[in-house]
N, C-alpha and C positions, 0 to 999 in steps of 0.2 A: 309248306304249300304255299307257291307265289301269289299274287295279286291276280294273275291272269290264268292261274289251273283252274280249271273249273269244281264249281261245288256240285257235289256228288249227290249231296241232298236232291240240291234244285236240277239237276241232269236228271236225275232217275225221273223226279216228278214230271218233269219238262218229257223224257223218255214216254212213259206211262201215258200219258194225257195225247202223245201223237198215235201212240198204238191204240187207245178207244179212239180216236176220229177216225184213224184207217179202217178199223174194223167196220164201223160203222158206213162210213164209205163202201166197204166190200158188201155189207150188206145190203145198202142201196141198188149197187149194179146186177149183184144177184137177184134181188126182187125186180129189177126193171127185163133183165134178161128171163124170166119166170114168166113176164105177162104171154098171156094166150094173143095168139096173133090175130092179127083183122084177118076177114075174111077176104078182103078186095086182095087180088095179086098183087096189084102194082102196089097197093100196101104193104104186101107182104117182104116184095125186093125190097123198098123203102127200110123196113126192119130188120132184113137177113143183112143189111149193111150198115144200120145202129147197132146192132147184136154183135158184128164183129169187132167193131170200133170200142164196144163196152167189154167183151171179150179180151182186146189188147190192154185196156185201161185196170179190171180186175188183174191180170197178170202182171201188172206194173206195181198196181197197190199191195199184192201180196210176196212180191220180191220186197217191197219195202217195210213190211208187217216181219219178215224174217230179219230184217236188217237191225230193225229196232229192239225185237226181240234179244239178236243177241248180242247187242250194245247193254240192255238189262243184263241178260247172263254174265256181261262182263264185269259191270259194277259189282255182281252178288259174289263174282269169283274175287274181285279184287284187281282185275288186270285191266278194267277200263281205263284208258289213253294209250294204251302198249299198243303197238303196232302190232296186227296177228302174223305179219311175212318176216319181220325184220327186228321185229322185239325193240324197238326203239319206240320213246316217246312221242306220240301225235302231238303237233304243235294245238296249243290253247284255244289260237285262233281258231283253224280248223274245226277243233271240237266243238265252240263256238256256233261256227255257222251248219256242220253237220253233226250233231252230240251222237250220232248212229255209226259214223265213221268209222272204221276196222282198221284203215290201213294209214301209214303217214302218204304225205305228199308224194313223196319218192315212190314209193311201193305202187302209191295211184297211178302216178303217170306212168311208170313201166309196165302195169300191165292193161294202158289203154293201147 
């Protein structure tokens, strides 16, 4: 392992911490979405707009949770750091910035 290669144990801990934080955020969003609507029609309209934003946030958080869980699975399988598309190694700098990254920078750029 080079000095730039990720420390798998530290990465697993970082991902598990991130997962816990994301799950907590999702729980808070779900709680906010389940609040009883206000009786005032004008307030209900505002709450509906807020709920749409919260639903969008929930979808983003759910996608992040999936990415983090998949990264933990790759650690468990021993394939962490390999691009799931081309099989090349993902750069250590990319994994440091985005430990859940599943694609090398070339494949990520081609997918965009």
